N, C-alpha and C positions, 0 to 999 in steps of 0.2 A: 460405529461406522455409518457414514452417510454417502449416498450417491444422489446426484442431481438427475432428475428426469427432464423430459421435454415439456414445455408449457406453451399453450396458445397465447399469443400476444393480445388477443382480443377478449379472452374470457378464461375463466378457470374452469371451466365448463365450455526446489523452486528452482535450480538453474534459473537464470534470469535473462530476460531479453529487454534491453533498454532501447527505447525509441530515441533516435538522435534527430532533433529538430535543428533547423538553421538557427544558430545562436544569435542573440541580440548583440549588435556591435558594442564592444566596450563593457560587456556584462562582467560583474565581479564574481569571484568565487563564492560559493555558498554550499551549505550542506542541506540535504533533504533526504527523506526516508520513505520507504514504502513498506506496507505490511506484507510479509511474505506468506500470505494465507488468504483464502483456503486453497489447499492443494488436495482435491478430492480424487481418491483412487479407490479401487475395490478393497485394497488392503488397509488403508488408513486415511482418515480425514484430518489433515493437519489443522491445528488450532484446538484440538481436544486436550484438555489438561493444562498445566501451567508450565510454560517453557522458562527455564532458568538460565540456560546457557546454550550457545550453538557454536560449533567449530566446523571448519571445512578443511579436509586434507588436500594435498596438491593434485590428486587425481579427480577432485570435484566431489568426493563423497562428503555429505553433510551429516553431522551428529547433533541431535538436540536432546538436552537433558530435560526430561519431563518429570518434575518432582511430584506431581499429583499421583502418578501411578508408579513412581520409583522405577522408571525404565528410560531407555534411550531410544529415540526414533532415528533411524538411519535411512538416508536417502542416497541412492547411488547416482552416478553421473547421468544415467538415463532417466532419472526421475522416479524410480521405483522405491517404495517405502517398505521397510521391515522394522520390527520392534525387537530390541535387545533387552531381555529381562535384567532388571537390576539385582543387586545382592539381596539375599534374605536379610531381614532386619536383625537377625542374630549376628550377621557379618558386619553390617553397617548401613548407613543411610547416606545417599547422595543428596547434597544440600545446596551446593554453590556453583561450582564450575567443573568442567571436564577438560582433559587434554587427550589427544590421540596420537600415538606415534606411527611411524611408517609401516609397521606390521599390523596396525589395527588394534593394538592394546590400548585400553581406556584407563585413564587415571582420574580419580575424583576424590577431593578432600572430604572426609567425614568429620565435620567440625564437632559434632556432638561427642563422638568417641575419640577425637584427637588422633586420627590415623588417616592413611591414604588407602583408598579402595582401588584394586587393580582388576580389570576385567579383560578376558581374552577375546571379546567380541561375539561370543556364543552364549553368553549368559552365565559363565563360570567366573567366580570372583574370589580373590584373595585380598590380604591386607599387608600394608607396610607400616611399621612403626606402632607406637602406643603413646599414651599420655605421659608427658614428662618434659624435661628441659635439656637432656643430654642429646648427643648427636643421634639423629635418626628417630628421635622422639618429638612429639608435637603438642601444642596447646591451641586448640580451635583453629586449625589451618583453614584458609579460605581459597587461595589461588594456587594453581598448578600450571606448569608449562613443561614441554619436552622438546628437545632440539633434535636435529637430524641424526645425531650420533646416538640418541637414546638416553642422554643425560636428563634427569628429572629435576625440576626447580619447584620449590614449594614456598609459598608465602605462609610462614609459620607465625600467624598473626598474634596469638597470645604470648608467644615468646619474643615478639618484636625482632624478628630476624628472618633471613632467607636461608633456606637449606638447599643444597645441591647434592644429588646422588649420582655418581658416575656409573659407567657400565660395569665396573668391578664391585659395585654395591658399597663403595666408600662414600661417606658423607663429609661435606664441608659446610661450615656455618659462617654467615656474614651478618654482622650487626648485633646490636643490643638496644635496650630502651634508651631513647634520648632524642634530642633535637638537632644535634650537630650532624655534619655530613657523614654518611655511613652508618648512622644510627636511625632507629625507626620507632614509630608509635602506631602499633596495630596495622602493619602493612597487609593489604588484602589482594592486590593484583601483582602478578609477575609475568614477564615476557622475556624472550631471548631472541637475538637476531642471528644471522648466519655467521657472524664473526665471534659469537660467544659473549657479546655485551649483554648485561642483565639490566632490565628496566623494571622498576618497582613503583607501584602506586602506594606511597607512604601515607596511608589513608588519614589517620588521625592527626598527622602533621600537615595535611592539606598541601602536599607537594609531590613531585616526582623525583626519583633518584636513579642514577645510571652508573653502573660499574663498567669501566673500560677493561676489556679482557686482556689487552696488551700490557697495561700498566698496573692493573689491580686497584686503581684509584676510583673513588666515588665522586660524582658531581650531583648537584641538586638544582632544581628550579621550581618556581611557583610559590605561592603563599596563600593564606586563607583570604577569601573574598569572592566577589561575583564578577570582577572585571576579567577581561581577556587574559588568559595565562594565570588566573587565580582559580582556586578550587574550594569546594565545600564537600568534603568526603569523597575524594576520587577513589573509586573502588576497583576498576578494571583498567588494564592497559594493554596495548598491542603496538607492534611496530611493523612497517612494511619493508619490502626489499630495498626501497630508496632511502630508508632511514627516517621517514615521517612517523611521528608518534601520535597515537590515538588514545584518548583518555575519556572514560565515563565519569563525568563530573556530577556525581549522583544527586546531591541535595540541591544543586543549581539546576537540575533537570535538563542537562545538555551534554553534547559530545563536543570535545575540543580536539583539534588537530594541530600539531606543531610541526612545521616543515624543517628542513635541514638548515635553513638560514635563521631559525628561531622565531619565525612569524607564526601567529596563531590564527586559526579560523574556527568559529564556533557556531553551533546552532543557537537559536534564541533561548534564553533561560525559560524553563518551563515547557520546552518541547516534549520532554518525557516526564513521566510521573513516578516511576519506580525502576530506575536503572539497576540492573544486577550484573551485567557483563557485556563485553563487546569482543569481537574477533574479526579477523580479516580472511577473505578467501584469496585464492591465487590470482584473481583478476582485480584485486584492489577494492572490492565491495566490502562494506562494513556491515557486520551482523550484530544487532543490538537486541539484547533481551530486556524488555521493558514491560512491567506490569503483567507478566505472564505470557506475553506474545513476543515473537521474533520479528523485528523490523530489519529491512535491508536497504542500504543506501550507499552512496559514494560521494566523493568530493570532486567536483568538476565545474566547468563554467556553467553559468545559468542556462537552462534550456535543454538539459540532458535527462531530466528527471521523470521517471514513472512514479506514480504514487498509488498505493493500494490501501483501501480501508475495508475491514470487516470480513466476515464469513457468515455462513448460514446460521442464524440465531434470531431470537426475538428480543435480545437486549438492544438498547440504543447504540447506534453505530455499527450494527450488524444487520444483514439483509437476507431476505428470501425473495429472489427474483426482482432485483431493482430495475426500474424501467425509465420513467421520466426524470429529467434533470432540469434545473434552472439555477441561475445565479443572480444576485443583486449587486448594486454598486458598493455595498459595504463589505463584500467578500463572503457573504453567506451562500451556502450551497443547499438547494432544496431537492428532495428526492421522493419519488413515489415508490414505496417499498411494497410491491404489489401483493405478494402472497402472505405477507404479514398484515395486510389490510390496514395500512397506515401510511403516513408521510413522515419524513424526517428532515430536520434542518441541522446543518453543520455550520457553526459560526466561524468567524475568521480566526479564532484561536484553536480550532479543531475539536470543540466540544459538540456532541450530538444531542439532539432532543427529539424524542419520538412522540408523535401525536396520533391519537385515534386507535381504534380497534375495529374488528369486524362488526358490521351492523348497518342500519339505515337511518339512524338519527343524525343530528348535527354533529360534526367532527367524528363521525363514524364512516367507515368506507367498506366497499366491496371491490377488491381488485383495482385500486386506483392506478392510472397509467400516466397521465400528463400533469405537469405542474408548471406554473408561471408566477411571476411576481412583477408588480408595476412600480413606478417611481414613487407612488404614495405609500408603499409598503403593504398593499393588499396582496394576499397570497391565494392563488387560484388552483383548484384541484379538479381534474377530470375524474370523477368518481364513476368509473366505467360500469361496474356491475349494477350500480344503482341508477344508471342512465340520467345523470345529473352533473351539474357543476357546483362545487362548494367553494365558498369564498370566505377567507378570514381577513378582517380589516386590521389596520395597524394597532387597534386597541385590543385585539384578540377575540373579537366577536365573530361567530360563524353564521353565514346565511347559505341558503340553497336555492338554486334556480334550475328549472327544467324537470322533465319527467319522461317516462318511456313514451315514444311515439315518433311520428314522422312529420308533424306540423312544425311551423316555425317556433323556435324556442323549446322544442322537444328533441329527445336524443335516443339513439339506439347504439349503445357502446361507444360513447365519446372517448377519445384517446388523447390526441394532441391538443395543446392549448397554448395561446400566445396573446400578448397584449401590446398594442402599439403605443407610441409616445403620446397620442391623444386620448388614450384610455379605451379605445375600441377593443372588444374581446373577440378573438378568433378561435373557433373550435373545430377540430377534425371529428366530425360526426360519422365515425367509421362505418357503423352498421347501416347507416342511411346513405353511404357513399357520397358525401357532400361536405362542404365547408359552410359553417354558419358564422355570421358576424353580428355581434350586438354592439350598437353604438352607445354613446354616453347617455342617451335618453332612454335606454332599455329596449329599443326597437331592434328586431331581428330581421336579417336577410339571409337568403341562401344563394351562394354564388356559383354552384356547380350542380351537375346532374350525373347519375351513374353512367358508366361507359368507359371506352378506351380512347375516345377522341380527345383532342386538346381541350382542356378545361373540364374534362370529365374524369371520374375517379372510380377505382375499385379498391375499397377499403383504405382511404387516406389515413395514415397512422399518426404522423407528427407534422408539425409545421413550424416555421420561424419567419421572422420579419427582419429585413435588413435593407437600409437605404431605399425605402419605398417599394421594395419587392417582397412578394409572398412566395416562400419556398415550401413545397409540400412533398413529403415522402409518400408516393402513390404506391402502396405496398404491393397489391396483387397485379398491378400493371408493370411492376418491376422497373420503375422509373422515378425521377424527380420532376415535378412540374413547377415552373416559375411563372408568376404573373407580375408584369411590370405595373407602374403607376397608371398607365393608360388602359389597363385591363387586358393586355395581350398576353397569351400563354405561350411558353416554350417548354418542350419536353427534352429531358436529358436522360440518356441511358436506355437500355433494353434488357430483356432477360438473358442471363448467361453468367459465365465465370471469368470472362476476359476483363481487362481494365475498362472501366466505364460501363460495365454491365452489372446487373444486380439480380439477387434472389431475395425477394421480400424485404426491400429496404424499409427500415422502420424509424430511423433517426436522421435528422438533417440539421446542420448548423452552418453559419457563414461567419468568417472572421472579419476583422476591421479592414483587411486588405482586399476582401472580396473572394477569398478562396472558399470553396464549397466542400463541406465535410459530410459524408454519408455513412451511416451505420448500415452496412450491407449484411443484414442479420443472418440469413440462411447461408451465406458464404463465409460467415464467421470472420469478418474483416471490416476494417475501416478503409474507405476510399476518400482521397482528397483530390479535388480538381482545382488547379490554379487558374488564374485569370486569363491564361492563354489557351485553356482547354486541355492541358496535359494532366493525366491522372497518375496518382501514386497510391499503392495499396499497403496496408499494414495488417498483419495477421493473415489467416487463411493458409492453406497448404499449396503445394505445387499445382494441384488441380483447381485451386481457388476456393475451396470450401472446408478444408480441414480445421477443426476446432483446436484450441490450445489453451493451456493454463499459465504459461509463462508470461512475464511482463511484456506488454506489447503484442500479446496474442489474445484471442477472444473466443468465447462460446456464446453465440447469439447476442452480439452487442445491439442495444436498442436506443436508449436515450443519449443525446449529446447536448452539451452546453459549453459555452465559452465565457469565461469571466472577463471583467473589465480589465484585469491585469494580464490577460492573454494566456490563461490556463484552459486547456481543453479537457473536459471531463467526459468519460465514456461509461455508461451503465453496462457493464459486462455481465449480462443477466444470468446466464446459466452458471457462470462462475461465482455468482453471488458476491460481487465486488464492484468497486468503482476504480477505474484506472484514470490517471491524469498525466498530461504532458505539457510542458511549458512551450507554447508556440510564439509568445511575444505579441506585442501590439502593433509592431511595425515590420516584422520579419516576413520573409517569403514563406512559401509552402514547405512542409517537411521535405528534407533532402535525402535521407537515407535511413536505413535500419541498421544499427550496430548491435551485434550479438556479444554479450558478455556472459558466457555460460559458466556455471559452476562445475567446470571440468577442465 
């Protein structure tokens, strides 16, 4: 178990909420996913162990099969976690998928022992069936489903059939080995809709089959391949209330969705690395077990997506108090992973690389905060605890500039960093309450002095440049300062919890349309100011300051960055994650917050 504490920004010393942004006109449908972790509570830190499957009941209760500890993690609609003990190994082993009926009874195929495990939700387990080929016997079953009436559906994989047990404990078998319609080759996934139609991931035949409940006839679609509507080892299947079919196309590393007209939408091949199952919640969100973690997504028009990565960890792609963010024109994301004393880079394909460790040598860091990258590929890091700036050139060679002090080119807890199109370097020298600028000849100038007047700062934390203007998060003055090309300063905001007011703002960004984004850190929210001066907030509570862990909520947001393609990234520091939302490159400011709760 882990709990996050509070951290100074200057020193070291899932229910779901989706942000609805104004959509890009004419945007096509797409699929995108967010990591549904970490969810840190005093009872359980989600992400511990290996998640193999997740299902959600109609009341919003989530069940996650954790095969590392042979248990099920249960989250109620209020977000409270409990652990349900799995069966003793003498009873069986949960290996693949689970299903939960309306009474909370849990069903899990035990492939090793060729039977179905049945749990009452309190840690008490019994079994159904045994190894064999007769009715009610199984050979390496993989998939299980249960309908609203309590009928149980089993993908009896090794027997190449589907078995159904009704509420009178009577079994029916469908199929045998083969390639014709109504026969199977190692089916792994099974689902049932409200009309009693049965959907089967006919895995080794690389196709989907459907049994019509009214006629008893089978139909099939799909074939082996990597094209849309083709499959390579489809392993899990789900169907929503509208009749859309969701398939985990395992070895193609993607999810495919077939609508009622027969049209397909798919993630890019390789989006996932080890798909094991998928399920749907009552709001239409897709829960995907991939490589030991549960991801959550939905299908909608582009511009609706929150994206989460990582949890508290020292592995690449995991964070301990992420703060500074930057993007480049190639789609790479740069991150200051402060309490891991390193930086990380996420490439355009989603792969993370961690650089550095705690220390004061080159490519070593002490609580780094700000990052930036220029058009030449140079990567800049505000190495806060070492009172210096480190730079990695495009060839991968590191250099260091600066030292502790208050002279020009010296620093005391530098945090924010930015580079303009001419190559001039801007540093928020927080402990010295100033901004320093280094020109392309290496000469330094200081452009501010301590204070609360215009052009003066109290712990400037981050900065950004846009259209000839310098924007600075003036943290302890609880405002944002803007300097235009002529050197004139304007102050935005004051202390408070109302719209347009701040408590320790630490991140600032500006999009292509000129909308201003502020990480209002101690109010645990993001605020957005459009070009007409109107403010919108995301996160925070009714009083303006409550922290949250749901998507679109925050606990001490710090760093902000906007990609070339119009993705806003937020370093949600105390939640040890990155959130992202599609804002587009030509759209207006965010319009609303849409709640899609798992309840």
